[in-house]
C-alpha positions in Angstrom: -17.3 -9.5 2.2 -17.4 -11.9 -0.7 -13.8 -13.0 -0.2 -14.1 -13.7 3.5 -17.4 -15.6 3.0 -15.5 -17.9 0.6 -12.6 -18.7 3.0 -10.4 -15.9 1.7 -9.0 -12.7 3.2 -8.4 -9.2 2.1 -5.4 -7.3 3.4 -2.3 -5.4 2.2 0.8 -7.2 1.0 3.6 -7.0 3.6 7.2 -6.0 3.1 10.3 -7.7 4.5 9.8 -6.0 7.8 6.1 -6.8 8.0 4.9 -3.4 7.1 1.9 -3.2 4.7 2.8 -2.2 1.2 0.6 -1.6 -1.8 -3.2 -1.9 -2.1 -5.3 -4.4 -0.3 -5.2 -7.8 -2.0 -7.3 -11.0 -2.1 -5.4 -14.0 -0.5 -6.2 -17.6 0.4 -7.0 -17.9 4.1 -3.9 -19.9 4.9 -1.4 -19.0 2.1 0.0 -15.8 0.6 -1.6 -16.5 -2.8 -3.0 -15.4 -5.3 -2.4 -11.9 -4.0 -4.7 -10.2 -6.5 -5.3 -6.4 -6.1 -8.7 -6.7 -7.6 -12.1 -8.2 -7.1 -12.7 -9.4 -10.6 -10.5 -11.7 -12.8 -11.0 -14.0 -15.8 -9.7 -17.6 -15.7 -8.1 -17.6 -12.2 -9.4 -20.7 -10.5 -7.5 -20.1 -7.3 -8.8 -16.5 -7.0 -12.3 -17.7 -7.9 -12.2 -20.1 -4.9 -11.9 -17.2 -2.5 -14.6 -14.9 -4.0 -12.9 -13.2 -7.0 -15.4 -13.2 -9.8 -15.4 -12.6 -13.6 -18.9 -11.1 -13.5 -18.4 -7.4 -14.4 -20.1 -4.3 -13.0 -22.2 -2.8 -15.7 -23.1 0.8 -15.9 -25.0 2.7 -18.7 -24.0 6.1 -20.0 -26.3 8.2 -22.2 -24.1 9.2 -25.2 -24.4 12.8 -26.1 -22.9 14.9 -29.0 -20.3 16.1 -26.4 -18.9 12.6 -26.0 -15.9 12.2 -28.2 -14.3 9.0 -27.1 -14.4 6.0 -24.9 -11.2 4.8 -23.2 -10.8 1.5 -21.5 -7.6 0.8 -19.6 -6.1 -1.7 -17.2 -5.2 -0.6 -13.7 -1.6 0.1 -15.0 -3.0 2.9 -17.1 -4.9 4.6 -14.3 -2.2 4.3 -11.6 -0.5 7.6 -12.6 -2.9 9.1 -15.3 -6.3 10.6 -14.4 -9.3 10.2 -16.7 -9.0 13.8 -17.8 -5.3 13.5 -18.5 -6.0 10.4 -20.7 -8.7 12.3 -22.6 -6.4 15.3 -23.1 -3.5 13.1 -24.2 -5.4 11.2 -26.9 -7.8 13.9 -28.1 -5.6 15.0 -31.0 -4.5 11.6 -32.2 -5.3 10.8 -35.8 -6.8 7.4 -35.0 -7.5 4.9 -32.2 -4.3 3.0 -32.8 -2.1 6.1 -32.4 -4.2 7.0 -29.2 -3.6 3.5 -27.7 0.1 3.6 -28.4 0.5 7.0 -26.9 -1.5 6.2 -23.8 0.5 3.0 -23.2 3.8 4.8 -23.9 2.9 7.6 -21.4 1.7 5.1 -18.8 4.9 3.1 -19.1 7.0 6.3 -18.7 5.2 7.4 -15.6 5.5 3.9 -14.0 9.3 4.0 -14.7 9.5 7.4 -13.1 7.6 6.4 -10.0 8.3 2.7 -9.4 10.8 -0.1 -9.8 8.3 -2.4 -11.4 5.6 -1.8 -14.0 2.0 -3.1 -13.7 0.2 -4.5 -16.7 -0.7 -1.7 -19.2 -3.4 -2.3 -21.7 -5.6 0.3 -23.4 -8.5 0.4 -25.9 -9.7 3.7 -27.3 -12.8 4.2 -29.5 -13.4 7.6 -31.1 -17.1 8.4 -31.3 -18.3 9.9 -34.6 -22.0 9.7 -34.1 -24.5 11.0 -36.7 -27.3 11.9 -34.4 -30.1 12.2 -37.1 -29.8 8.5 -37.9 -29.6 7.1 -34.3 -32.7 5.4 -32.8 -31.0 4.5 -29.5 -28.1 6.4 -28.1 -26.9 4.3 -25.2 -23.6 2.7 -24.8 -22.8 0.1 -22.2 -19.5 0.4 -20.4 -18.1 -2.5 -18.4 -15.5 -1.2 -16.0 
């Protein structure tokens, strides 16, 4: 609704024969641009003009001793890898740098297997090593 209220449109990209391909995207009302497959973006003035915003959705998660890591990834990571697969993949890495490299490498390999093009792939992994007896607050804010 936000895009259409700001003179934009949301619809699938169309192939050469006019068939819809890919996910729904945000377009200007009269032009096939910017074609973003998301509702949030930083620094894109054209997309902002049709309702794309940089304001994140914010959720809170109560961190427990069972929580071992936090993984942030761009849509290119999650296209072919589930959250559980990502956790299983990086759980035995020696550090966050190794975990990020492995997640990006696996994401790239899966894209190459499935598609002709590869979406952006960015990852951030933080391993949680919480000492519960010294914690006054145990909430972490995740911004998807």
